[in-house]
C-alpha positions in Angstrom: 43.1 3.8 25.0 41.0 3.7 28.1 40.0 7.3 27.6 39.0 6.6 24.0 36.8 3.7 25.1 35.3 5.8 27.9 34.5 8.6 25.5 33.0 6.2 23.0 30.8 4.6 25.7 29.6 8.1 26.8 28.9 9.1 23.2 26.9 5.9 22.5 25.0 6.3 25.7 24.1 9.9 25.0 23.0 9.2 21.4 20.9 6.2 22.3 19.1 8.2 25.0 18.3 11.1 22.7 14.7 11.9 22.3 13.1 10.8 19.1 11.4 13.8 17.3 9.5 11.6 14.9 5.8 11.4 15.7 4.4 8.0 16.6 2.2 6.4 13.9 -0.5 3.8 13.5 -1.3 1.7 10.4 -5.0 2.0 9.5 -7.3 0.8 6.7 -9.5 3.5 5.1 -12.8 2.7 3.2 -13.2 3.1 -0.5 -15.6 5.9 -1.6 -16.1 4.7 -5.2 -14.4 3.1 -8.1 -14.0 3.5 -11.9 -13.5 0.2 -13.6 -12.6 -0.7 -17.2 -15.3 -2.3 -19.4 -13.2 -5.4 -20.3 -10.3 -7.4 -18.8 -7.7 -9.7 -20.4 -5.7 -12.3 -18.6 -2.0 -11.4 -18.2 -2.7 -7.7 -18.9 -2.7 -4.9 -16.4 -6.0 -3.0 -16.1 -6.1 0.2 -14.2 -9.0 0.7 -11.7 -9.4 4.2 -10.3 -10.2 4.1 -6.6 -11.6 7.2 -4.8 -11.3 7.6 -1.1 -11.4 10.2 1.7 -9.0 10.6 4.5 -10.2 11.6 8.0 -7.4 14.1 8.6 -4.3 15.4 7.0 -2.3 13.2 9.3 -3.6 10.1 7.3 -1.1 9.4 4.6 -1.7 6.9 1.7 0.5 3.8 2.2 -0.7 1.4 -0.6 -3.5 -1.0 -0.9 -4.9 -3.8 1.3 -5.3 -6.6 -1.2 -6.6 -10.0 -0.3 -7.0 -13.0 -2.6 -9.4 -15.8 -1.9 -9.9 -18.0 -5.0 -11.5 -15.7 -7.6 -12.5 -13.1 -5.0 -10.4 -10.0 -4.5 -10.9 -7.7 -1.5 -9.4 -4.2 -1.8 -9.1 -1.3 0.7 -6.9 1.7 1.2 -3.9 1.3 3.6 -2.8 4.5 5.4 -0.3 5.6 8.0 -1.9 7.9 10.7 0.6 10.2 12.3 -0.3 10.8 15.9 0.2 14.5 16.1 -1.8 17.2 17.9 -2.2 19.4 14.9 -4.2 17.1 12.6 -6.8 19.0 10.7 -10.0 17.6 9.2 -9.7 16.4 5.5 -13.1 14.7 5.0 -14.1 17.2 2.2 -11.2 16.2 -0.1 -11.7 13.2 -2.4 -8.6 11.5 -3.5 -8.1 9.2 -6.6 -5.4 6.6 -6.8 -4.9 4.0 -9.6 -4.9 0.3 -8.7 -3.2 -2.0 -11.2 -5.2 -5.2 -11.5 -3.5 -8.1 -13.4 -5.6 -11.2 -13.6 -3.6 -14.3 -14.4 -6.3 -16.6 -15.7 -9.5 -16.2 -17.6 -12.9 -16.5 -15.8 -15.2 -14.7 -13.4 -13.8 -12.6 -10.6 -15.5 -10.9 -7.7 -14.0 -7.6 -6.8 -15.0 -6.4 -3.3 -14.1 -2.9 -2.3 -14.3 -2.2 1.4 -16.7 0.6 2.3 -16.2 0.5 6.0 -18.5 -1.0 8.7 -22.1 -0.4 9.5 -23.6 0.5 12.9 -23.4 -3.2 14.0 -19.7 -3.4 13.0 -20.3 -5.6 10.0 -18.0 -5.0 7.0 -19.7 -3.4 3.9 -18.5 -3.9 0.4 -19.0 -2.4 -3.1 -19.1 -5.6 -5.2 -18.3 -5.9 -8.9 -18.5 -9.1 -10.8 -16.1 -9.0 -13.8 -15.3 -11.4 -16.7 -11.7 -11.8 -17.7 -11.1 -13.0 -21.3 
């Protein structure tokens, strides 16, 4: 029994000290390039908004949307995972499109703010659309 426990402890120690081959990663927010929005919106119905964006490198992988609600204002940006690898190649020429499903729950006016990045002073810039939901 003592030999079994000793072997088990050595195995657990060896496995827990094994090097992790997975690259480290960071979570980042990418700016929106442009959007294609529907002409009309209905409360309780999903409307598809096409969001276009660029990723800085091939190591930036789409990971959903940043979506913030503040009253009738909605702020949207692209969430991505950046793999910290040495072989990341530039991907700024490619334009990606991803659908964003917007489902307003009540009628009224909404302000849709799509994050475009920051200016030279570090101030957030937005593409703003005012929409009416019936």
